[in-house]
C-alpha positions, -999 to 999 in steps of 0.1 A, spaced: -4 0 -2 11 37 -7 12 67 13 -17 78 28 -28 119 36 -59 135 42 -79 166 60 -93 151 92 -119 181 103 -127 177 139 -164 197 140 -185 205 173 -201 226 194 -183 247 216 -162 239 244 -166 195 245 -126 191 236 -118 196 205 -87 208 209 -73 190 238 -85 159 207 -60 174 186 -36 180 210 -35 141 222 -36 126 190 -4 147 182 11 142 210 19 184 210 0 208 226 -6 227 200 -44 242 200 -46 264 235 -70 246 257 -96 265 284 -126 252 299 -142 282 286 -165 282 252 -149 301 220 -116 289 236 -109 287 197 -113 314 169 -99 301 141 -88 270 116 -55 257 131 -41 228 112 -22 200 132 -3 179 110 9 142 119 34 125 98 52 91 98 69 79 66 35 60 59 11 85 63 2 123 71 -30 134 91 -35 167 84 -62 175 115 -83 208 118 -94 220 151 -119 246 142 -138 270 165 -177 254 183 -202 258 159 -224 288 175 -253 315 164 -235 345 157 -239 379 178 -215 399 156 -193 397 129 -161 378 147 -184 351 154 -193 353 115 -161 349 104 -153 318 129 -186 301 115 -174 307 83 -140 282 93 -160 260 97 -182 262 65 -150 260 45 -139 228 64 -174 208 53 -160 215 19 -125 200 24 -125 168 50 -116 139 35 -125 122 68 -152 142 92 -146 139 133 -181 147 144 -176 160 182 -195 163 210 -197 156 253 -211 131 271 -251 137 278 -252 165 252 -278 157 228 -283 194 211 -270 195 175 -272 223 149 -293 201 125 -281 219 94 -244 210 101 -247 175 110 -270 172 77 -245 186 54 -223 157 71 -244 135 61 -250 142 29 -215 146 22 -206 110 21 -172 119 35 -165 91 61 -174 104 94 -168 92 134 -184 106 161 -164 111 192 -181 110 223 -160 129 248 -154 131 283 -163 95 294 -148 96 332 -171 118 341 -198 95 334 -208 58 341 -207 30 318 -248 26 314 -248 65 302 -222 56 281 -238 26 265 -272 47 258 -258 82 244 -236 55 219 -266 41 209 -283 77 208 -259 89 184 -257 56 160 -295 70 152 -284 102 145 -252 91 126 -264 60 113 -235 53 87 -206 64 117 -184 48 141 -187 57 175 -162 62 199 -158 71 234 -135 89 246 -114 111 275 -93 137 252 -77 151 285 -68 117 298 -55 97 266 -87 69 272 -95 51 241 -80 78 216 -53 53 200 -83 25 181 -99 64 172 -62 69 156 -63 36 142 -96 39 124 -85 75 108 -53 61 95 -73 31 81 -101 57 63 -71 79 50 -65 81 7 -37 75 -6 -21 102 -9 13 123 -15 23 142 18 0 177 13 33 197 33 67 191 42 73 163 62 88 183 92 61 209 94 34 204 125 9 230 113 2 260 86 -1 281 113 35 305 118 52 308 158 40 344 156 4 326 156 12 305 187 27 330 208 0 350 202 -28 324 208 -2 317 244 -12 352 256 -44 347 249 -50 316 268 -34 327 301 -61 357 300 -86 330 292 -75 320 323 -74 349 346 -95 367 334 -135 361 334 -171 367 319 -163 393 286 -129 407 293 -118 374 274 -135 375 244 -130 411 240 -98 403 228 -73 401 206 -31 395 203 -10 405 176 25 401 175 48 433 160 77 419 164 96 389 167 134 384 165 149 351 172 188 354 181 215 328 192 198 326 227 170 344 231 138 350 211 129 386 217 88 393 212 69 423 214 35 421 212 -1 446 217 -32 431 232 -61 451 219 -95 453 238 -127 468 229 -130 494 266 -108 517 284 -119 497 316 -112 463 302 -76 481 292 -75 490 336 -86 453 343 -60 439 320 -29 459 337 -38 457 367 -37 480 404 2 489 398 5 464 369 4 438 389 -26 416 365 -2 421 332 24 406 352 9 376 358 -2 361 327 27 376 311 49 360 330 31 330 329 26 338 287 66 336 286 74 306 307 50 284 285 68 306 252 98 291 267 88 254 262 71 260 230 102 278 214 127 264 235 144 293 240 148 318 264 118 346 259 122 385 260 85 394 263 73 431 257 32 432 263 13 467 253 -25 467 259 -45 495 235 -82 504 233 -97 493 199 -133 502 199 -156 478 183 -132 456 165 -154 426 167 -175 445 142 -149 461 122 -146 440 84 -112 461 82 -100 450 118 -106 414 113 -88 409 85 -59 426 97 -64 404 127 -64 370 105 -98 363 103 -103 358 62 -106 330 47 
């Protein structure tokens, strides 16, 4: 058998564990993960390579009803992923039966091999898991059903083995030494956004966008300058904190993660600026990378 390669697109509601699953299948933390919905805003490709195959996973934003233009752009990434998959993984968490009928129908009508992944089974019992698997088999009668815990890597290996079986024969789509279609700058910005999601509540994490102004790699250190954009002056004050205490805390956390990711010392500058209504501004959204 020849070399296999294909695009495996992970689709599901917000906060079901899509990013955690992709990281588990890759064996690397590529996508940021938090317990908050809408953590993932972009389509992030993670590439798993061996001599025999290349799997291009797509971690996608959760399916939602758009309330502003940023969310419309996020939904556009999902619609794009409906067009170019070789395999779908439709993901949900145990006990979840709410789904977007239009998107599920598009997946089923496509004829593309689909794996239904029921996540977070470590929070459940065997009777519930069996009942949920039976229910989702009625929704996706032609699909394989996998019950997993992405966080604890439980039952992810059989899932990966099935993906490999379903991959079409193809040469690789990306060079074999690449792990993603995204740049280092993108992942640096995502690390900062993850720390904001983890350290702040309510609206602030969803009003934030991070831009990397400078990324200079030297022999012993990487010098990075970033700007965090928020929608209101009050949000800027909260992000900075009294005497700069808040920004110092999350910037330090981000720098530590960057050093692990980049395997080098990092000098990190973080600035905060107000950019009102950026989530509904087409020009700003394009500048921030929300274009297909």
